[in-house]
DRENRO-24565 format. One line per 4 residues: number of its first residue (from 1); their letters; for each residue x, y, z of N, C-alpha, C. Coordinates in steps of 0.001 Angstrom, whole numbers, always signed. Example, Ala and Ser with C-alpha at 12.3 -4.5 7.8 and 13.67 -1.06 7.14 Angstrom:
<recs>
1 = as = +13190/-5690/+7800/+12300/-4500/+7800/+13200/-3300/+7800 ~ +12850/-2250/+7080/+13670/-1060/+7140/+12900/+30/+7870
</recs>
This chain:
<recs>
1 = mkkl = +18736/-14110/-68328/+19580/-13590/-67131/+18870/-12383/-66625 ~ +18302/-11536/-67298/+17534/-10317/-66811/+16401/-10777/-65949 ~ +15603/-11815/-66406/+14650/-12361/-65526/+15061/-12909/-64126 ~ +16256/-13530/-64157/+16742/-14060/-62835/+17242/-12860/-62022
5 = lflv = +17873/-11838/-62631/+18120/-10667/-61758/+16983/-9947/-61230 ~ +15938/-9917/-62105/+14625/-9356/-61435/+14120/-10110/-60366 ~ +14051/-11526/-60653/+13649/-12339/-59594/+14519/-12171/-58192 ~ +15723/-12133/-58298/+16489/-12062/-57056/+16236/-10813/-56389
9 = iaiv = +16007/-9486/-57282/+15714/-8306/-56518/+14439/-8369/-56007 ~ +13493/-8883/-56455/+12031/-8975/-55919/+12106/-9699/-54722 ~ +12785/-10815/-54551/+12995/-11600/-53541/+13550/-10837/-52333 ~ +14646/-10288/-52652/+15255/-9418/-51615/+14459/-8230/-51151
13 = sisf = +13813/-7635/-52060/+12901/-6536/-51558/+11852/-6925/-50706 ~ +11046/-8141/-51081/+10167/-8774/-50096/+10711/-9118/-48786 ~ +12002/-9636/-48811/+12553/-10033/-47470/+12799/-8775/-46611 ~ +13209/-7734/-47221/+13634/-6561/-46383/+12163/-5993/-45813
17 = tgcs = +11200/-5924/-46768/+9907/-5579/-46197/+9356/-6370/-45067 ~ +9493/-7625/-45245/+8963/-8590/-44144/+9806/-8247/-42980 ~ +11077/-8108/-42926/+11857/-7911/-41732/+11429/-6755/-41030 ~ +11262/-5764/-41730/+11016/-4307/-41134/+9458/-4479/-40464
21 = kddd = +8653/-5082/-41052/+7244/-5384/-40328/+7426/-6219/-39194 ~ +8209/-7294/-39251/+8295/-8155/-38160/+9000/-7524/-37024 ~ +9948/-6489/-37226/+10716/-5795/-36185/+9652/-4909/-35545 ~ +8800/-4301/-36165/+7737/-3371/-35477/+6873/-4377/-34660
25 = nsss = +6477/-5451/-35152/+5438/-6270/-34339/+6287/-6793/-33066 ~ +7438/-7200/-33124/+8172/-7713/-32061/+8253/-6704/-30928 ~ +8456/-5560/-31379/+8558/-4307/-30421/+7326/-4290/-29670 ~ +6099/-4316/-30472/+4850/-4082/-29761/+4589/-5360/-28902
29 = asqn = +4914/-6504/-29445/+4724/-7661/-28699/+5427/-7716/-27359 ~ +6787/-7257/-27314/+7415/-7077/-26103/+6752/-6002/-25047 ~ +6244/-4993/-25555/+5514/-4051/-24656/+4214/-4631/-24094 ~ +3487/-5547/-24969/+2414/-6339/-24475/+2728/-7230/-23446
33 = elil = +3872/-7747/-23537/+4429/-8808/-22501/+4810/-7963/-21254 ~ +5512/-6969/-21399/+6140/-6306/-20195/+5039/-5708/-19401 ~ +3845/-5226/-20003/+2899/-4534/-19114/+1862/-5468/-18274 ~ +2053/-6854/-18688/+1105/-7722/-17968/+1530/-7769/-16497
37 = gswr = +459/-7872/-15641/+819/-7924/-14244/+25/-6675/-13429 ~ +443/-6623/-12189/-47/-5568/-11356/+977/-4524/-11124 ~ +523/-3218/-11241/+1320/-2128/-11165/+791/-1119/-10042 ~ +1483/-690/-9091/+1067/+210/-7971/+1254/+1627/-8531
41 = ysqe = +434/+2449/-8145/+498/+3882/-8347/+1749/+4279/-7436 ~ +2742/+4989/-8016/+3772/+5412/-7145/+4072/+6987/-7296 ~ +3907/+7666/-8384/+4211/+9072/-8525/+3168/+9566/-9484 ~ +2802/+10806/-9341/+2005/+11501/-10399/+2417/+12996/-10372
45 = gtlv = +2058/+13553/-11555/+2537/+15126/-11709/+2151/+15639/-13084 ~ +2889/+16709/-13478/+2695/+17379/-14730/+3855/+17520/-15411 ~ +3697/+18076/-16563/+4939/+18293/-17454/+4667/+19780/-17903 ~ +5729/+20691/-17294/+5731/+22085/-17491/+6854/+22665/-18277
49 = ngqe = +6722/+23197/-19319/+7835/+23757/-20172/+8941/+22545/-20416 ~ +8436/+21347/-20566/+9212/+20228/-20948/+9867/+19551/-19594 ~ +9665/+20087/-18471/+10108/+19666/-17173/+8967/+18793/-16478 ~ +9494/+17701/-16061/+8552/+16912/-15151/+8433/+17339/-13919
53 = ilns = +7317/+17439/-13297/+7193/+17817/-11746/+6350/+16536/-11274 ~ +7116/+15765/-10512/+6382/+14571/-9935/+6421/+14582/-8401 ~ +5286/+14181/-7844/+5049/+13937/-6373/+4689/+12512/-6086 ~ +4922/+12092/-4762/+4443/+10788/-4523/+2870/+10699/-4738
57 = ydna = +2561/+9572/-5306/+1029/+9341/-5375/+363/+9357/-4056 ~ -779/+10219/-4035/-1599/+10430/-2854/-2624/+9185/-2599 ~ -2080/+8253/-1931/-2894/+7003/-1776/-3892/+7370/-572 ~ -5136/+7490/-745/-5999/+7876/+238/-6064/+7120/+1535
61 = atqc = -5957/+5835/+1410/-6156/+4851/+2464/-5141/+3701/+2589 ~ -3973/+4134/+2878/-2870/+3053/+2864/-3141/+2055/+3838 ~ -3755/+2149/+4936/-4204/+1300/+6053/-5144/+181/+5424 ~ -5763/+414/+4318/-6685/-390/+3680/-5966/-1177/+2528
65 = gfdy = -5019/-681/+1903/-4323/-1076/+784/-3855/-133/-194 ~ -3062/-480/-1079/-2431/+529/-2054/-3078/+352/-3459 ~ -3540/+1576/-3949/-4206/+1680/-5332/-3298/+1109/-6338 ~ -3813/+184/-7340/-3113/-327/-8236/-3995/-710/-9444
69 = vefr = -3212/-927/-10490/-3969/-1558/-11822/-3498/-2720/-12221 ~ -4204/-3842/-12782/-3866/-4918/-13280/-3958/-5100/-14641 ~ -3146/-5288/-15511/-3192/-5502/-16977/-3271/-7021/-17133 ~ -4253/-7405/-17679/-4515/-8823/-17923/-4254/-9258/-19382
73 = ssse = -3673/-10489/-19731/-3467/-10814/-21212/-4690/-10843/-21957 ~ -5820/-10874/-21542/-7034/-10888/-22217/-7352/-9466/-22661 ~ -6526/-8377/-22540/-6722/-7092/-22819/-7657/-6449/-21840 ~ -7872/-7177/-20754/-8810/-6653/-19604/-7894/-5826/-18625
77 = ikey = -8350/-4684/-18104/-7640/-3972/-17137/-8612/-3838/-15907 ~ -8052/-3908/-14606/-8787/-3748/-13424/-8067/-2784/-12724 ~ -8629/-1811/-12116/-8139/-614/-11338/-8775/-769/-9841 ~ -7962/-1007/-8817/-8412/-1135/-7399/-7947/+106/-6701
81 = iydt = -8964/+844/-6132/-8766/+2030/-5419/-9311/+1779/-4089 ~ -8412/+2244/-3018/-8872/+1963/-1734/-9107/+3383/-1045 ~ -10121/+3432/-160/-10477/+4647/+520/-11136/+4239/+1787 ~ -11512/+5285/+2754/-12338/+4924/+3864/-13529/+5838/+3957
85 = dvns = -14616/+5355/+4567/-15727/+6042/+4716/-15693/+7035/+6004 ~ -16744/+7665/+6381/-16782/+8632/+7399/-16456/+7939/+8868 ~ -16555/+6743/+8871/-16248/+6018/+10150/-15007/+5331/+10028 ~ -14182/+5658/+8946/-12797/+5063/+8819/-12807/+3429/+8594
89 = ncmn = -14030/+2986/+8152/-14035/+1581/+7403/-13464/+1642/+6095 ~ -12733/+608/+5815/-12100/+602/+4543/-13179/+218/+3445 ~ -13051/+855/+2249/-13661/+625/+1035/-12852/+213/-101 ~ -13376/-571/-1012/-12558/-773/-2183/-13325/-477/-3385
93 = flns = -12807/+263/-4394/-13531/+459/-5582/-12818/-144/-6660 ~ -13627/-887/-7556/-12997/-1669/-8623/-13573/-1135/-9933 ~ -12673/-842/-10824/-13001/-393/-12214/-12552/-1310/-13146 ~ -13331/-1732/-14133/-12934/-2770/-15093/-13041/-2161/-16536
97 = gnws = -12146/-2529/-17334/-12096/-1890/-18778/-11298/-2780/-19613 ~ -10946/-2188/-20769/-9938/-2784/-21771/-8712/-1792/-22081 ~ -7632/-2726/-22516/-6580/-1742/-22820/-5906/-2373/-24072 ~ -5075/-1445/-24699/-4379/-2029/-25911/-3117/-1082/-26142
101 = isgn = -2100/-1673/-26818/-947/-990/-27087/-837/-799/-28637 ~ -649/+173/-29148/-288/+546/-30727/+1174/+555/-30816 ~ +1577/+406/-32093/+2902/+299/-32298/+3640/+1653/-32149 ~ +2836/+2671/-31786/+3599/+4053/-31773/+3573/+4555/-30119
105 = nqls = +3759/+3424/-29361/+3821/+3671/-27827/+2568/+4281/-27260 ~ +1583/+4022/-27816/+144/+4581/-27273/-492/+3464/-26562 ~ -710/+3669/-25076/-1519/+2741/-24380/-2943/+3460/-24314 ~ -3928/+2631/-24947/-5440/+2991/-24804/-5906/+2256/-23621
109 = itfd = -6674/+3141/-22652/-7387/+2391/-21679/-8835/+3041/-21735 ~ -9731/+1952/-21715/-11177/+2339/-21663/-11850/+1889/-20514 ~ -12534/+2768/-19663/-13276/+2510/-18662/-14710/+3257/-18977 ~ -15795/+2358/-18975/-17200/+2804/-19071/-17229/+3745/-20294
113 = snti = -16788/+3201/-21286/-17008/+3976/-22658/-16010/+5125/-22722 ~ -15152/+5616/-21751/-14293/+6692/-21769/-12949/+6170/-22148 ~ -12343/+6560/-23208/-10982/+6066/-23481/-9879/+7227/-23300 ~ -8897/+6824/-22597/-7822/+7689/-22363/-6715/+7169/-23227
117 = inei = -6029/+8101/-23952/-4774/+7685/-24747/-3551/+8167/-23975 ~ -2716/+7242/-23605/-1518/+7603/-22993/-226/+7323/-23757 ~ +615/+8152/-23799/+1942/+7902/-24377/+2861/+7286/-23402 ~ +3304/+6073/-23734/+4330/+5288/-22867/+5567/+6025/-22929
121 = lvln = +6101/+6478/-21706/+7381/+7154/-21840/+8446/+6146/-21361 ~ +7937/+5292/-20266/+8929/+4221/-19793/+8143/+2923/-19556 ~ +8508/+1744/-20201/+8025/+607/-19790/+9153/-480/-19845 ~ +9498/-985/-18561/+10436/-2025/-18400/+9901/-2941/-17322
125 = qttl = +10792/-3854/-16901/+10435/-4860/-15840/+9837/-4227/-14551 ~ +10342/-3126/-14114/+9993/-2509/-12780/+9167/-1201/-12915 ~ +9086/-379/-14123/+8497/+932/-14017/+7688/+1058/-15423 ~ +6513/+1522/-15171/+5641/+2060/-16386/+5326/+3484/-16043
129 = kvky = +5855/+4446/-16986/+5570/+5851/-16855/+4734/+6231/-18172 ~ +3613/+6866/-17868/+2769/+7327/-19078/+2537/+8722/-18906 ~ +2229/+9440/-20149/+1750/+10832/-20134/+382/+10820/-20826 ~ -363/+11679/-20353/-1788/+11800/-21078/-2132/+13374/-20938
133 = asgg = -3079/+13819/-21703/-3758/+15131/-21616/-4796/+15107/-20829 ~ -5053/+16192/-19877/-6426/+16278/-19154/-6588/+17693/-18916 ~ -7541/+18253/-19653/-7864/+19725/-19327/-6848/+20446/-19918 ~ -6163/+20230/-20987/-5100/+21020/-21549/-3865/+20952/-20837
137 = vari = -3710/+20120/-19947/-2387/+19867/-19151/-2022/+18505/-19325 ~ -520/+18409/-19455/+145/+17106/-19656/+207/+16598/-18262 ~ -392/+15386/-18159/-276/+14843/-16841/+783/+13534/-16964 ~ +1439/+13126/-15813/+2161/+11968/-15911/+1884/+11031/-14776
141 = ivft = +1823/+9810/-14739/+1739/+8907/-13838/+2903/+7799/-13860 ~ +3412/+7448/-12921/+4537/+6542/-12755/+3951/+5280/-11898 ~ +4075/+4130/-12326/+3718/+2956/-11533/+4989/+2144/-11404 ~ +4849/+1337/-10343/+5986/+255/-10068/+5394/-995/-9999
145 = ki = +5934/-2048/-10635/+5533/-3413/-10827/+5484/-3975/-9385 ~ +4450/-4540/-9157/+4221/-5391/-7705/+4680/-6700/-7841
</recs>
């Protein structure tokens, strides 16, 4: 009888451990699914004394297109930046890199061997808001799904 009780306790313990780990993975998996697609830069700003100070994103050349990023399922990220030259001709700059999300809401983005660790503040069907440190300042970028 003691062996049977030990076996039942062991099975229940393994089941709870398995469920906890599965829950963590499904949370991460849903973030990995939600982030896929194209996201337009919409706001940028800083965090000062716990207060967000956000402004509209300064898109340099709206006549040429809107700056945006594309998260692909292959963990590839493409950033499209539009600008104009001195003659007002449109120019498009493309940055390619990789992205990943860890279980603790960290979005890592690597362009040209430079990795930026972003904290995901909001990620849903329409909005991606991230915070990262730059020069000792907490910066925030808000993206809108295209």
